[in-house]
C-alpha positions as CSV (number, residue, x, y, z in Angstrom):
1,M,-5.4,18.3,15.8
2,S,-3.9,15.7,13.6
3,S,-1.3,17.2,11.5
4,S,-3.1,16.2,8.3
5,A,-6.2,18.1,9.0
6,G,-4.7,21.4,8.5
7,R,-2.0,21.0,6.2
8,P,-2.7,20.1,2.4
9,A,0.8,18.5,2.1
10,A,0.1,15.6,4.3
11,V,-2.7,14.5,2.0
12,S,-1.7,11.9,-0.9
13,N,-3.1,13.3,-4.2
14,P,-5.5,15.6,-2.5
15,R,-7.3,17.0,-5.6
16,T,-8.0,13.3,-6.6
17,R,-9.3,12.6,-3.1
18,L,-11.4,15.9,-3.3
19,T,-12.9,14.7,-6.7
20,L,-13.7,11.2,-5.0
21,A,-15.2,12.9,-1.9
22,S,-17.5,15.1,-4.2
23,I,-18.8,12.2,-6.0
24,A,-19.5,10.3,-2.7
25,V,-21.4,13.6,-1.5
26,A,-23.2,13.7,-4.8
27,F,-24.4,9.9,-4.4
28,A,-25.5,10.4,-0.9
29,A,-27.4,13.4,-1.7
30,A,-29.1,11.4,-4.6
31,D,-30.1,8.8,-2.1
32,T,-32.1,11.3,0.0
33,Y,-34.2,12.1,-3.1
34,V,-34.4,8.3,-4.5
35,V,-36.4,7.3,-1.3
36,V,-39.2,9.9,-2.0
37,L,-40.2,7.8,-5.0
38,A,-39.2,4.3,-3.4
39,L,-41.1,5.1,-0.4
40,P,-44.4,3.2,-1.4
41,N,-42.4,0.3,-2.7
42,M,-40.3,0.0,0.6
43,M,-43.6,0.1,2.8
44,A,-44.9,-3.0,0.7
45,G,-41.6,-4.7,1.2
46,V,-41.8,-4.6,4.9
47,G,-45.4,-5.5,5.1
48,L,-47.0,-2.1,5.3
49,S,-50.1,-0.9,3.3
50,A,-50.7,2.2,1.5
51,D,-52.7,3.6,4.2
52,E,-50.3,3.4,6.7
53,L,-48.0,6.2,5.8
54,Q,-47.7,7.7,9.2
55,R,-46.2,4.0,10.5
56,A,-43.6,4.5,7.7
57,A,-42.7,8.1,8.7
58,P,-39.5,6.8,10.6
59,I,-38.0,5.9,7.3
60,I,-37.5,9.4,6.6
61,S,-37.2,10.9,10.0
62,G,-34.6,8.1,10.9
63,F,-32.4,8.9,8.1
64,L,-32.6,12.9,9.0
65,L,-31.9,12.1,12.7
66,G,-28.7,10.3,11.7
67,Y,-28.0,13.1,9.4
68,I,-28.3,15.9,11.5
69,A,-27.9,15.0,15.1
70,V,-24.4,13.2,14.8
71,L,-23.2,15.8,12.3
72,P,-21.3,18.1,14.6
73,L,-19.5,15.1,16.4
74,I,-18.4,14.0,13.0
75,G,-17.2,17.3,11.9
76,R,-15.1,17.8,15.2
77,I,-13.5,14.1,14.6
78,A,-12.6,15.3,11.1
79,D,-10.7,18.2,12.7
80,V,-8.9,15.7,15.2
81,V,-7.9,12.8,13.0
82,G,-8.0,14.5,9.6
83,R,-10.4,14.4,6.7
84,T,-9.6,11.3,4.7
85,P,-10.3,8.7,7.7
86,V,-13.6,10.4,8.4
87,L,-14.4,10.1,4.7
88,V,-13.6,6.5,4.5
89,G,-15.5,5.7,7.9
90,A,-18.4,7.8,6.6
91,L,-18.6,5.8,3.4
92,M,-18.3,2.5,5.2
93,L,-21.1,3.5,7.5
94,F,-23.2,4.4,4.5
95,A,-22.2,1.0,3.0
96,V,-23.5,-0.8,5.9
97,G,-26.7,1.3,6.3
98,S,-27.2,0.4,2.6
99,L,-26.6,-3.3,3.0
100,I,-29.1,-3.4,5.9
101,T,-31.8,-1.3,4.5
102,A,-31.5,-3.6,1.1
103,A,-31.7,-6.8,3.0
104,A,-34.2,-5.8,5.6
105,Y,-37.4,-7.7,6.1
106,D,-39.3,-5.4,8.8
107,L,-39.5,-1.9,9.4
108,P,-37.1,-1.5,12.3
109,L,-34.4,-3.1,10.3
110,V,-35.0,-0.4,7.4
111,V,-35.2,2.3,9.9
112,T,-31.8,1.4,11.2
113,G,-30.3,1.1,7.9
114,R,-31.6,4.5,7.1
115,F,-30.2,5.8,10.1
116,L,-26.7,4.6,9.4
117,Q,-27.0,5.9,6.0
118,G,-27.7,9.4,7.4
119,V,-24.8,9.4,9.7
120,G,-22.6,8.1,6.8
121,G,-23.9,10.4,4.2
122,G,-24.3,13.4,6.4
123,G,-20.6,12.9,7.6
124,L,-19.4,13.2,4.2
125,I,-20.1,17.1,3.8
126,P,-18.2,18.7,6.7
127,A,-15.1,16.4,5.9
128,T,-15.3,17.5,2.1
129,L,-15.8,21.1,2.8
130,A,-13.0,21.4,5.2
131,L,-10.8,19.6,2.9
132,V,-11.5,22.2,0.5
133,A,-10.2,24.8,3.0
134,D,-7.1,22.4,3.5
135,L,-6.0,22.9,0.0
136,W,-7.0,26.2,-1.0
137,P,-6.3,29.7,0.4
138,A,-9.2,31.8,1.7
139,E,-9.2,34.2,-1.5
140,R,-9.2,31.2,-4.2
141,R,-11.5,28.7,-2.2
142,G,-15.0,30.0,-3.3
143,L,-14.9,28.4,-6.7
144,P,-14.2,24.8,-5.4
145,L,-16.6,25.2,-2.4
146,G,-19.1,26.2,-5.4
147,V,-18.3,23.0,-7.2
148,V,-18.7,21.0,-4.2
149,G,-22.0,22.3,-3.6
150,A,-23.0,21.9,-7.3
151,V,-21.7,18.4,-7.1
152,Q,-24.0,17.8,-4.1
153,E,-27.2,19.7,-5.6
154,L,-26.6,17.8,-8.9
155,G,-27.2,14.5,-6.9
156,S,-30.6,15.9,-5.8
157,V,-31.5,16.3,-9.5
158,L,-30.1,13.0,-10.4
159,G,-31.8,11.0,-7.4
160,P,-35.5,11.1,-8.5
161,L,-34.4,10.1,-12.1
162,L,-32.0,7.4,-10.7
163,G,-34.8,6.0,-8.6
164,A,-37.6,6.3,-11.3
165,V,-35.0,4.1,-13.7
166,V,-34.3,1.4,-11.2
167,L,-37.9,1.1,-9.9
168,A,-38.8,0.6,-13.6
169,V,-36.4,-2.2,-14.3
170,A,-36.0,-3.7,-10.7
171,D,-37.1,-4.0,-7.1
172,W,-36.6,-1.1,-4.6
173,R,-33.8,-3.0,-2.8
174,Y,-31.5,-2.7,-5.9
175,I,-31.3,0.9,-5.3
176,F,-29.7,0.1,-1.9
177,W,-27.3,-2.5,-3.4
178,L,-26.3,-0.1,-5.8
179,N,-25.5,2.3,-2.9
180,L,-23.3,-0.5,-1.2
181,V,-21.2,-1.1,-4.3
182,V,-20.6,2.5,-5.0
183,A,-19.7,3.4,-1.4
184,V,-17.3,0.3,-1.2
185,V,-15.5,1.5,-4.3
186,L,-15.2,5.0,-3.4
187,A,-13.8,4.1,0.2
188,M,-11.3,1.5,-1.6
189,L,-10.2,4.5,-4.0
190,L,-9.8,6.8,-1.1
191,R,-7.9,4.5,1.2
192,G,-6.1,2.5,-1.2
193,R,-4.3,-0.8,-0.3
194,R,-4.4,0.1,3.2
195,L,-8.2,-0.6,3.4
196,I,-7.7,-4.5,2.7
197,G,-5.8,-5.9,5.8
198,M,-6.7,-8.3,8.5
199,A,-9.3,-6.0,10.1
200,G,-10.5,-5.2,6.6
201,A,-10.9,-8.8,5.7
202,V,-12.8,-9.8,8.8
203,G,-15.2,-6.8,8.2
204,V,-16.0,-7.8,4.7
205,L,-16.9,-11.3,5.9
206,A,-18.8,-9.9,8.8
207,C,-20.8,-7.8,6.2
208,I,-21.2,-11.1,3.8
209,A,-22.7,-12.7,6.9
210,L,-25.0,-10.0,7.9
211,G,-26.3,-9.9,4.3
212,L,-26.9,-13.7,4.3
213,T,-28.6,-13.2,7.9
214,L,-30.9,-10.8,6.6
215,T,-31.9,-12.1,3.3
216,A,-31.9,-16.0,4.0
217,P,-31.6,-16.9,0.5
218,D,-34.2,-19.5,-0.2
219,R,-31.8,-21.9,-2.0
220,L,-29.8,-21.9,1.5
221,A,-32.4,-21.5,4.0
222,S,-34.7,-24.1,2.5
223,G,-32.1,-26.8,2.5
224,V,-32.1,-29.6,4.9
225,T,-28.6,-29.3,6.0
226,L,-27.7,-25.7,4.7
227,G,-30.7,-24.3,6.2
228,L,-29.6,-25.3,9.6
229,P,-27.6,-21.9,10.1
230,F,-30.8,-20.2,9.5
231,V,-33.3,-21.6,11.6
232,P,-34.0,-19.3,14.7
233,F,-33.2,-20.7,18.5
234,T,-36.1,-19.0,19.4
235,G,-39.0,-16.7,18.0
236,S,-39.0,-15.7,14.2
237,S,-36.6,-13.3,14.3
238,R,-33.5,-14.1,11.6
239,L,-30.9,-12.5,14.0
240,L,-31.4,-15.2,16.5
241,T,-30.1,-17.8,14.1
242,P,-26.5,-19.4,14.2
243,I,-25.5,-17.5,11.2
244,G,-26.8,-14.4,13.2
245,V,-24.6,-15.4,16.1
246,V,-21.5,-15.9,13.4
247,T,-22.5,-12.3,12.3
248,L,-21.8,-10.8,15.6
249,A,-18.9,-12.9,16.2
250,L,-17.4,-11.4,13.4
251,A,-18.2,-7.9,13.8
252,L,-16.9,-7.9,17.3
253,A,-13.6,-9.6,16.0
254,W,-13.4,-6.7,13.6
255,L,-13.7,-4.2,16.3
256,G,-11.2,-5.8,18.4
257,L,-8.8,-6.1,15.4
258,A,-9.4,-2.3,14.7
259,L,-8.8,-1.5,18.2
260,W,-5.7,-3.3,18.5
261,R,-4.4,-1.9,15.3
262,T,-4.8,1.9,16.5
263,R,-3.5,1.0,19.9
264,G,-5.5,3.4,22.0
265,R,-5.8,6.2,19.5
266,P,-9.8,6.0,19.7
267,A,-9.4,6.8,23.5
268,R,-7.1,9.9,22.8
269,V,-9.7,11.2,20.1
270,L,-12.5,11.1,22.3
271,A,-10.7,12.8,24.9
272,Q,-10.2,15.9,22.2
273,V,-13.9,15.9,20.8
274,D,-15.8,16.6,23.9
275,L,-17.8,13.4,23.9
276,V,-20.3,14.9,26.4
277,G,-20.8,18.0,24.8
278,A,-21.5,15.9,21.5
279,V,-24.0,13.8,23.2
280,L,-25.8,16.7,24.9
281,L,-25.9,18.4,21.4
282,A,-27.1,15.3,19.5
283,L,-29.9,14.8,21.9
284,A,-31.2,18.6,21.8
285,L,-31.0,18.2,17.9
286,A,-32.7,14.9,18.1
287,G,-35.6,16.3,19.9
288,V,-35.8,19.0,17.4
289,V,-35.7,16.5,14.4
290,L,-38.4,14.1,15.8
291,A,-40.9,16.8,16.6
292,F,-41.0,18.2,13.1
293,A,-39.8,15.4,10.7
294,T,-42.4,12.9,12.1
295,A,-45.2,15.3,11.2
296,D,-47.3,15.5,8.2
297,P,-46.3,18.9,6.6
298,E,-49.6,18.9,4.6
299,R,-51.9,18.8,7.9
300,E,-50.0,19.5,11.0
301,L,-47.4,21.9,12.7
302,M,-45.7,19.1,14.4
303,S,-46.0,15.6,15.9
304,P,-48.5,14.9,18.5
305,A,-45.5,14.5,21.0
306,G,-43.8,17.4,19.5
307,P,-44.1,19.7,22.5
308,W,-42.6,17.2,24.7
309,L,-39.8,16.5,22.4
310,L,-39.3,20.4,22.1
311,A,-39.2,20.6,25.8
312,G,-36.6,17.6,26.0
313,A,-34.5,19.3,23.5
314,A,-34.6,22.7,25.4
315,V,-33.4,20.9,28.6
316,F,-30.6,19.0,26.8
317,G,-29.8,22.4,25.0
318,V,-29.6,24.4,28.3
319,A,-27.4,21.1,29.7
320,F,-25.3,21.6,26.5
321,A,-24.7,25.4,27.0
322,L,-23.9,24.9,30.7
323,W,-21.4,22.1,30.0
324,Q,-19.7,24.2,27.4
325,R,-19.0,26.9,30.0
326,R,-17.3,24.6,32.1
327,T,-15.3,22.2,30.3
328,P,-12.0,23.2,28.8
329,A,-12.1,21.1,25.8
330,A,-15.7,22.2,24.5
331,I,-16.8,20.8,21.2
332,V,-17.4,24.4,20.0
333,P,-14.5,26.1,21.5
334,R,-15.2,29.6,23.0
335,G,-15.2,32.4,20.7
336,L,-15.1,30.3,17.6
337,L,-18.5,31.7,16.4
338,G,-18.0,35.2,17.8
339,T,-17.6,37.1,14.8
340,P,-20.6,38.5,13.1
341,A,-19.2,36.5,9.8
342,A,-19.4,33.0,11.7
343,W,-22.6,33.5,13.4
344,G,-24.2,35.4,10.6
345,S,-23.5,32.5,8.3
346,L,-25.4,30.0,10.6
347,L,-28.1,32.5,10.8
348,V,-28.3,32.8,7.2
349,S,-28.0,29.2,6.6
350,F,-31.0,28.6,8.9
351,L,-33.1,31.2,6.8
352,I,-32.2,29.5,3.4
353,G,-33.7,26.3,4.9
354,C,-36.8,27.8,6.0
355,A,-37.2,29.4,2.5
356,L,-35.6,26.3,0.5
357,I,-38.1,24.0,2.0
358,A,-41.1,25.6,0.6
359,A,-39.8,24.9,-2.9
360,L,-38.7,21.3,-2.1
361,V,-42.2,20.6,-0.8
362,D,-45.0,22.7,-2.1
363,V,-43.7,22.9,-5.7
364,P,-44.7,19.4,-6.0
365,V,-47.9,19.9,-3.9
366,F,-48.9,22.6,-6.3
367,A,-48.3,20.5,-9.2
368,R,-50.4,17.8,-8.1
369,T,-53.0,19.9,-6.9
370,T,-53.3,21.8,-10.2
371,Q,-52.5,19.1,-12.9
372,G,-53.0,15.9,-11.0
373,G,-50.6,13.2,-12.0
374,G,-48.7,11.0,-9.6
375,Q,-45.5,11.5,-7.3
376,L,-43.1,11.4,-10.4
377,A,-45.1,13.8,-12.3
378,A,-44.8,16.3,-9.4
379,A,-41.0,15.4,-9.0
380,L,-40.3,16.1,-12.5
381,V,-41.7,19.6,-12.2
382,L,-39.6,20.0,-9.3
383,V,-36.6,19.1,-11.3
384,R,-37.1,22.5,-13.0
385,F,-36.2,24.0,-9.7
386,L,-33.2,21.5,-8.7
387,V,-31.7,21.7,-12.1
388,A,-30.7,25.6,-11.8
389,L,-29.2,25.0,-8.2
390,P,-25.8,23.6,-9.1
391,V,-25.4,26.1,-11.9
392,G,-25.9,28.9,-9.5
393,A,-23.4,27.3,-7.1
394,V,-20.7,27.3,-9.3
395,V,-21.4,30.8,-10.5
396,G,-21.5,32.0,-6.9
397,G,-18.3,30.4,-6.3
398,W,-16.6,32.0,-9.2
399,L,-18.2,35.5,-8.1
400,T,-16.4,35.4,-4.7
401,R,-13.1,36.3,-6.1
402,R,-14.6,39.5,-7.1
403,Y,-17.2,40.9,-5.0
404,G,-18.4,40.8,-1.6
405,L,-19.9,37.4,0.0
406,G,-22.8,39.1,1.6
407,L,-23.6,41.0,-1.7
408,I,-23.5,37.7,-3.7
409,T,-25.5,36.0,-1.2
410,G,-28.0,38.7,-0.8
411,A,-28.5,39.2,-4.7
412,G,-29.0,35.4,-5.0
413,L,-31.7,35.2,-2.0
414,G,-33.3,38.3,-3.3
415,L,-33.7,36.9,-6.6
416,S,-35.3,33.4,-5.1
417,G,-37.4,35.8,-2.8
418,A,-38.8,37.5,-5.7
419,M,-39.7,34.4,-7.6
420,F,-41.5,33.2,-4.7
421,V,-43.5,36.4,-4.6
422,L,-44.4,35.5,-8.5
423,M,-45.3,32.2,-7.3
424,A,-47.6,33.3,-4.7
425,F,-50.0,34.6,-7.4
426,W,-49.8,31.7,-9.8
427,S,-53.1,30.6,-11.0
428,R,-54.2,27.0,-11.5
429,T,-52.9,26.8,-15.0
430,A,-49.3,28.5,-14.3
431,L,-47.2,25.3,-14.8
432,D,-48.8,24.9,-18.4
433,H,-46.9,28.2,-19.3
434,W,-43.2,28.8,-20.1
435,W,-42.7,31.4,-17.9
436,A,-43.4,29.2,-14.9
437,T,-40.3,27.2,-16.0
438,V,-38.3,30.3,-16.0
439,V,-39.4,31.4,-12.3
440,L,-38.6,28.1,-11.0
441,L,-35.0,28.1,-12.8
442,V,-34.3,31.5,-11.6
443,C,-35.5,30.6,-8.0
444,G,-33.0,27.6,-8.0
445,F,-30.3,29.6,-9.4
446,G,-30.7,32.3,-6.7
447,F,-30.5,29.8,-3.9
448,G,-27.4,28.1,-5.7
449,L,-25.8,31.4,-5.5
450,A,-25.7,31.6,-1.9
451,L,-24.1,28.2,-1.2
452,S,-20.5,29.0,-1.7
453,P,-20.4,32.7,-0.1
454,V,-22.0,31.3,2.9
455,N,-19.4,28.4,3.5
456,T,-16.6,30.6,2.4
457,A,-17.5,33.3,5.0
458,I,-17.6,30.8,8.0
459,L,-14.6,29.2,7.1
460,G,-12.8,32.5,6.5
461,A,-13.9,33.7,9.8
462,T,-12.7,30.4,12.0
463,A,-9.4,28.7,12.6
464,A,-8.2,25.8,10.5
465,D,-8.4,23.5,13.3
466,S,-12.3,24.0,13.7
467,H,-13.0,24.0,9.9
468,G,-14.5,20.3,9.9
469,L,-16.9,21.4,13.1
470,V,-18.0,24.6,11.6
471,S,-18.6,23.4,8.2
472,A,-20.9,20.7,10.3
473,L,-22.7,23.6,12.1
474,V,-23.6,25.3,8.8
475,V,-25.2,21.9,7.3
476,V,-26.9,21.4,10.5
477,A,-28.2,25.1,10.4
478,R,-29.8,24.6,7.2
479,M,-31.4,21.3,7.9
480,V,-32.8,22.4,11.3
481,G,-34.1,25.6,9.4
482,M,-35.9,23.3,6.7
483,L,-37.7,21.5,9.6
484,V,-38.8,24.4,11.4
485,G,-39.6,26.2,8.1
486,V,-41.9,23.5,6.9
487,S,-43.7,23.5,9.9
488,A,-44.1,27.1,10.5
489,L,-44.9,27.6,6.7
490,T,-47.5,24.8,6.9
491,A,-49.3,26.5,9.9
492,I,-49.5,29.6,7.8
493,G,-50.9,27.8,4.8
494,L,-53.2,25.8,6.6
495,R,-54.7,29.0,8.2
496,R,-55.1,30.7,4.9
497,Y,-56.8,27.2,3.6
498,F,-59.4,27.0,6.3
499,S,-60.3,30.6,6.2
500,V,-61.1,30.2,2.7
501,A,-62.8,26.8,3.0
502,D,-65.2,28.4,5.5
503,G,-66.6,30.4,3.0
504,I,-67.4,27.4,0.6
505,K,-70.9,26.9,0.5
506,S,-71.9,23.0,0.9
507,P,-72.6,20.8,-2.1
508,N,-76.3,20.9,-1.4
509,E,-76.4,24.7,-1.7
510,L,-74.1,24.7,-4.7
511,C,-75.6,21.7,-6.6
512,P,-78.8,20.8,-5.3
513,S,-79.9,18.6,-8.1
514,S,-76.5,16.5,-7.9
515,P,-74.8,17.1,-4.4
516,G,-72.6,14.0,-4.6
517,N,-71.1,15.1,-8.1
518,C,-70.7,18.9,-7.5
519,R,-68.0,20.0,-9.7
520,P,-68.2,23.8,-8.3
521,F,-67.6,22.3,-4.8
522,V,-64.6,20.4,-5.9
523,D,-63.2,23.5,-7.8
524,A,-63.6,25.8,-4.7
525,L,-61.8,23.3,-2.5
526,R,-59.0,23.1,-5.1
527,D,-58.8,26.6,-5.1
528,A,-58.5,26.8,-1.2
529,A,-55.6,24.3,-1.6
530,V,-54.0,26.7,-4.0
531,S,-54.5,29.5,-1.7
532,Q,-52.9,27.5,1.0
533,V,-49.7,26.9,-1.2
534,H,-49.8,30.8,-2.3
535,A,-49.6,31.5,1.3
536,I,-46.7,29.3,1.9
537,F,-44.8,30.8,-1.1
538,A,-45.2,34.4,0.5
539,G,-43.9,33.1,3.8
540,A,-40.9,31.6,2.0
541,A,-40.3,35.0,0.2
542,V,-40.4,36.7,3.5
543,C,-37.8,34.4,4.7
544,A,-35.5,34.6,1.5
545,F,-35.7,38.5,1.9
546,L,-34.7,38.3,5.5
547,A,-31.8,36.1,5.0
548,A,-30.6,38.4,2.0
549,V,-30.5,41.6,4.3
550,V,-28.9,39.7,7.0
551,A,-26.1,38.4,4.5
552,V,-25.5,41.9,3.3
553,L,-25.0,43.2,6.9
554,L,-23.3,40.4,8.5
555,L,-21.2,38.4,6.0
556,G,-19.3,41.7,4.2
557,R,-19.8,43.6,1.0
558,R,-16.0,43.6,0.0
559,G,-14.4,40.6,-1.9
560,V,-12.3,38.0,0.1
561,P,-9.0,39.6,1.0
562,H,-6.1,38.1,-0.7
563,T,-3.2,36.5,1.9
């Protein structure tokens, strides 16, 4: 491990860097939710019509694939080389991904850009959480962890609002141009003057050339002389042009300068991070992500290729387990997750994901079903839930100094579970009443309470030289829980829907005089859809209560001991 990874004294202006890292985490979280609103515009921008939503699924799944599959490797690298280099590298990956997405002219380029954004945005989280563990002792890190969690959740609140503002005044591409600028500025502030050297200058030129290659500005590309670099050698791809070749040459020059400057350090780093184990784990996680993330959550349990993808994930998972047993430098060291607090944190995080996704997906579904309106109106209903998450995160972090981690987590998830029970009995007019807002606020607050204690528990139960890795595993557990949860709960909801719909009489029976305009039939189908969401909320309540029990039993009922 690098000497800077475990000792705060080695980090220059550590709290300033933590502030910058937290801002970056919030911005990356906002980007995740911005795409929810921008997706129809992005589809149109790459030539997809509104009825080709399934073809656009890789825009979402590509981001999730980068966010989840590569996260353990990035967390381990943060333990080896230090937190700040990983933060800067993650920001630069996020910036390059934003550049490619903003300039993309077809679907593969958008998916590539979103994948790189996922890798960069996801990599910010474990490095930031590990930095907190470096700077504060175990008994005092609960509150700063809560603040980081609050800032991240605040990004999820601001994301839809930011997207709505940008889309109201400009093209969807400006969302990602803004991402590019913010990421570069934050990386420069984190790295300081060392960011701009020979390698940095070549990297900037490579990015400028890439932007010109992909956008092919009319004023240049249409010129008789200036347009020559934009004429493809063959076919119509903008990458197969003279300026595309220049971009590739600059990228290779940057890579060569970076490797020369580090003088073999990347090889030493890879020798310490167990690259084989990281790849096997990434492939296993990729199978799970693609099996569930490419499915339509309102109609199917998993994608048509889901069983094959899960079978492949199982094969790679077994290979990963066997490799971990035989290699002396396993990416997940033996005994790292051997304590109840360590593996219990991962289990609780998984169950939180299973329950949380019900609110993120089905609160907007319930709003659209019962109130009509578009995506923005449904997103604004969800904001009532999201706005309480950061508040709960800060309060939960503050409480870790006084109460047991398991008790705080259990109380928060118990609150959320109770609110889901109430939501499972909502009528079609529930959202018209003030108390529905209270239910959503309390539910979000409960989830927020659990964020800091879970992170505090696993960081306190593991060695300092693995804090980046375990922080990544907590995030992975929650994200996998969300993917599995949305599919499992959707299956429960669909079963409920069809059981109700089977009992609905046909329009000819209900409205024999005007079957083509039968309001009772439409209302009955809407009631069946509401019943579907009710079943999902009930399933989420079970997940939340189960997570609460596990937290109380495994995360401890006493406060964090002072050292």
